[in-house]
N, C-alpha and C positions, 0 to 999 in steps of 0.2 A: 590621677587627678589632673584636670585641665584648668588653668587659670585664664579668665576672660576679662580683659580691660574694657571699660565703657559698657558694662553689662546691662545698663538701662538704656542704651542708645539704639540707633537704627540697626546697626549690624550686630553689636555685642549682645543686645537684648534677644535678637532672633537666634544667635548662636547659642546663648545660654539656655534658652527654652528648648531648643532642639536637642542639645546634648543631654539635658535632664530627661527629656522624653525618651531618649535612646538608652537611658540607664547609666550614663556617665556621672562620675563625681566631678563637680565643678567648684571652683573658687571664684565667686563673682566680685569684681573690683569696681569701685565707683566712688563718687564724691558724696552721694546722698544715701544714707541708710533707708530712708523712707521709700525712695524709688526702687530699692533692691529688695524690699520686704516681700514682694510676691515671689521672687526667686528663693528667698530664704524659707518661705512656707513650703515650697516644693522640694526642699532638701539641699539647696545650695549652701555652701559656706560663704558668708558674706564678709568682706573686709572693705572698710571705707578709709580713704586717705587722699593725699595730694599727689597728683600725677607727676609732680616735679620733685618728690621726696624719694630719693634713691633707697633709703633705708626701708621705708614702707614697701616700695615695689620689690626689693630683694626678698623681704619676708614673705610677700604675697606670692612670689614665683618659686620660693624654695620648696622643694619636694614635688613640684609639678612635673608631669611628663611633657607638657607642652604649654605654651602661652600664646594667647591672641592679644596682639598689641596694636595700638593706634595712637595718633596725636589728637586729643579731644578738641572738637571745634569750639570756638568761642567768638560769637558774633560781636560781643562787646569789648573784645580785647583792644587795648590801645597800642599794642606792639606785638602782633601775633608771631612774627618770626622770632623775636627774642623769647617769647613764652614757649614756643615749640622747641627752640634750641635747648632751653633749660629742661623741658620735659624729655626731650630726646636723649640728652646726655644722661639724665637720671635713669631712663630705661636701659640704656646700654650698660651703665654701671651695675644696675640691678641684675641684668642677665648674666654678666660676668660673675657677680658675687653669689648668685643663687645656684649656679650649676645646671640650670635648665638647658636641655640640648636641642629642643625644637621650638622655633618661633615663627608664627604667622603674623605678618605686618600688613595692615591695610594702607596701601598707598593709592595711586590714581594714575590713569592714563595721563600722560603729560609730565610725569615726575622724572622722566629721563632727562629733562632740561634743567639746567642749573639756575636760570633766571628768566625773567620776563613772562612768568606764568602766574602771577599773583600768589595765592596761598600754596600752589603746587610746588613752588621752589623750596618751601619748608619740608615738604615730603621728600624731595630729592636729597636734601641734606641728611634726613634721617636714614634714607636708604644707604647712603654712603657710610654713615656711622655703623649700621648693622653689617655691612660688608666687611668691616675691619675687625669684627669679633672673630676670634679663632675658636675652632672646635665647636661651633654652634651651627646647626642647620636652619637656614632662614628661608622661608617662602614669602616672597613679596608679591602681594596681590595688587594688580593695577586695574581696578574696575573703571568702567565708564561713568559718565554723569548719572547721578541717582534720579530715578523717576520721582522719588519722594521730594525732590527740590520743588516740584510743581505745587506742593501744598502751600508754599509761600506766596503764590500769586492768586490764590482763590479770592482773597479780599479785593484785589485789583479787578478781577473779573466781576465780582458781585457788585462793587460800588462804582466802577468806572466803565464797565462793559467791554473791556479789552484785556488781552494778555500782552505783556511787554517785557523787554529787557534790552541789553546792549549788544547781544549777539545778533548778527544779521539773520533775517528770516529764512534764507536759503542755504545756510551752512549745514552740511551733513555732520551730525554728531552721534557717536555711539552713546546709548542710554541704557540703563539697567535697573532692575528692581533689586532692592537690598535683600529680599528673600533669596535671590539667586546667589548673591555674594555669600550669604550665610551658609547656604547649602555646600558651596565649594569649601569654605573655611572649616565647616564641621567635618567633612570627609578628610581633609588634610590633618586636622588636629587629632583625629582618631587613628588614621593610618600611619602617620609619621614615617612616610616611605620615600623621602627625598634626602639627598645629601648635598652639603655645601649651600651656596646661595642660588636660589631659583626664582626667576621672575615669571609671573603668569598674568597675562591680560585677560579681562573678562568684559566682553563688549556688548552684552545684551542680545536680544533677538535680532535686531537690525539697527542700522543707523537711521536717525530721524532728523528732520529740520524742525526748528521751532514753529514754523508756519504749519507744518504737517501735524505736529503734536497739538497745536492749538485747535486745528480743525477736529481732531479726534476728541479733545476735551469738550469742545463746543457741542459735538454730536451727542455726547453722554449727558451734557447739562441741559439739553433742549435748547441750545443756542447755536443753530447751524451757521449763523453769520458771524460768529466770534472771530475777531481778527487779532493777529499778532502785530505789534507796533515796535519798531526798533528805536531805542532812545539814544541820543548822543551820550558818550561815555561820562561826561561831567554831569549831565542831568540824571543819568542812571545812578551815579554815586550819591548825588544829592538826595535822590528819592530814598535810597537805602538809609541814609543818615536820618531822614525824617521818620523812617520806620523804627528807629532805635538802634540801628547798627552803627558801630563806631566808625569814625572817619578813616581810621587805618584799615579796617576791614572793607569798607566801601571802596576804597582805592584799590585794594587787592582784587576785589571781585571785578572791578572795571578793567584792571590789567588782564585778568584771566579772560574776560570776554573779548578783549582785543586779540589775545593770543589765539582764541578759537577762530576769530574772523580772519586772521592772517594764516590760519592752518598750521600754526606751530604745535598746538596740542592735537595729537592724532595718534592712532595706533601705530606701533612700530612693527608688530607681527603681521598685520593684515588679518582680515576676518577669516577664521577657520572653524571647522566643527568644534575643535577643542576649546575655543574661547567664545563661542556663541552659546548664550544661555536661553532657557525656554520661555520666560515670562514675556508676553507681548505687551506693548504699551496700551493696546486696546483693552486688555484685561485689567491692567492697573487703573485705567481711567474710570472703571466702575467704583474703585475705592475713592478716587477723587470726587466723583459725583456724590457719593454718600457723605463725605466730609463737607462738601459744598452745601448740601441740603441741611446738614446739622448745624452749620455755622450760624 
């Protein structure tokens, strides 16, 4: 039995689907039974509850051979760090109480830094909690920026004719498809072949700048002249608030953009065959184009 947190999300959903396809028994965890109904129909055991409830999480992990865990994103959170600290403590308590021996945690490139990285500082704190658990084997996955983040700018492209953000257009950033993260997580959850605490970066097929990614998107949308515009940090945060993101989260995203620009957030391993994944942004841009046309 493998327990999967966030089983209706970007990574957890893909992991759950793949494990079921490969004949594994899974326990799908999430907040919404309706969003997990498809997995239940395919044979998953579904449990719904609060990610900050240690009792719920301990019960969900008990009897599992391995668990995939993460800190659920919440763009409307008024205090993300406080929320993640509560959820992180609950998960550590649950791991200790349940007796599970193998844990895969979704972190991020940049989580090696304690502060100054926006939401990534919360992932750093959780990594440190997991390191302190005795007699549990923890695999910390540090993937690059998700390709899927570009779905959020399709409206900007459609209605204002530009792509934009606070990261400078020429900063090289590793970017990755969540399908590649899921593939690595599935292999680890099934193999359970590491000991102690292991950190593994996942850097995508290659580094990209936002200017280059925008050109690729534009080519797939039939907009060859699509431009990327860098916004001042304050304007970027204000625009996020106008989109419905909380002021706390908008500030954290702006801080993260600054950290990218100052090259604080970067790979510590350096690109190697072991951390390079197969999906190219050019291939993913086809999915973006389909979503753009359907919007």
